[in-house]
C-alpha positions in Angstrom: 115.5 118.2 126.7 112.0 119.7 126.4 109.8 118.6 123.3 110.4 122.5 121.9 114.2 122.2 122.5 114.2 119.0 120.2 111.9 121.0 117.3 113.8 124.1 117.3 117.2 121.8 116.7 115.9 118.7 114.6 113.3 117.9 112.3 112.1 114.6 110.7 110.3 116.4 108.1 112.0 116.1 104.6 113.9 113.2 106.1 114.0 109.4 105.6 113.0 106.7 107.5 115.9 104.4 108.0 114.4 101.7 110.6 111.2 101.4 112.6 111.5 98.6 115.3 108.5 97.8 117.6 109.2 95.6 120.8 106.6 94.1 122.8 107.1 93.9 126.4 110.3 95.8 126.0 112.7 96.2 129.0 112.1 99.9 129.6 111.5 101.8 132.8 107.9 100.7 132.9 108.1 97.5 131.0 105.7 98.4 128.3 105.9 98.4 124.4 108.6 100.7 122.6 108.9 101.7 119.0 112.1 103.3 117.7 112.3 105.1 114.6 116.0 105.9 113.2 115.6 108.7 110.8 118.0 110.7 108.5 116.9 114.1 109.3 117.9 117.5 109.8 120.0 119.3 112.2 119.4 123.3 112.3 122.6 125.2 112.4 123.3 129.0 112.8 122.6 131.1 109.9 119.7 129.3 108.8 121.9 126.3 107.6 121.0 122.7 108.0 122.8 119.4 108.4 121.6 116.1 107.7 122.0 113.8 110.5 120.9 110.3 111.5 119.3 110.1 115.2 116.5 108.3 116.7 113.1 108.7 118.3 112.0 106.0 120.8 108.6 106.1 122.0 108.1 104.1 125.3 105.1 102.9 127.0 102.8 103.2 123.6 99.3 104.3 123.3 98.7 103.9 120.0 100.4 102.9 116.8 98.8 103.1 113.6 101.3 102.6 110.3 99.5 102.3 107.1 102.1 102.0 104.2 102.6 100.6 100.9 106.6 101.0 101.4 106.9 102.7 98.3 108.6 105.8 99.3 110.8 106.3 102.7 110.9 110.2 102.3 108.9 112.0 105.3 107.4 115.2 103.2 105.6 116.1 106.4 105.5 115.5 110.0 103.7 116.4 113.3 105.4 116.2 116.8 103.4 117.5 119.8 102.2 116.7 122.8 98.5 115.7 123.3 95.8 117.3 125.8 96.3 114.0 127.9 100.1 114.6 127.9 101.3 112.1 125.5 103.9 112.4 122.9 102.1 112.4 119.3 103.8 111.9 116.1 102.3 111.4 112.7 104.8 110.9 109.6 101.6 111.2 107.0 99.4 114.3 108.6 96.7 115.4 107.2 97.7 119.2 108.3 101.4 119.4 109.2 101.8 120.3 113.0 98.1 119.7 114.1 96.9 116.3 115.0 93.8 115.0 113.0 91.6 112.0 113.0 92.8 112.0 109.4 96.2 111.5 109.9 98.8 108.2 108.9 101.5 106.6 110.3 101.0 107.7 114.2 102.7 106.7 117.2 101.5 107.9 120.6 103.3 107.4 123.9 103.7 108.1 127.5 107.4 108.6 126.8 109.8 110.0 124.4 113.4 110.0 124.0 115.9 111.3 121.4 119.1 109.4 120.7 121.5 112.1 119.2 123.9 111.3 116.3 126.5 110.2 119.0 124.1 107.3 120.2 123.2 109.6 123.4 119.7 109.3 124.9 118.1 112.4 125.9 114.6 112.3 127.6 112.1 114.6 126.1 110.1 116.2 128.8 
């Protein structure tokens, strides 16, 4: 699955963070740190309809993790999910400008690999 295919079918914006799990030295393919975020997000259906579904994004081989949060709200009002010029996956759950990485973003995850775990629990590598 490509990143664009994921974004065409799913969204974390207007969703809710359910869990955030950081594993140091996890047993993924490269043996590096992994961050999993479970979200009650949106799945886009035909004719402009949406369905709320629970899915996870798993960031493997972390290159950056910055999460400054007061834990007073789990709602994701804006998000940015993209690839950087270095080819890393980039997620901000509190972007300064939506869909455009910024030095002023908050709640940032960067990784070399990204996996989507769909509502049925099937893992898909995002390319």
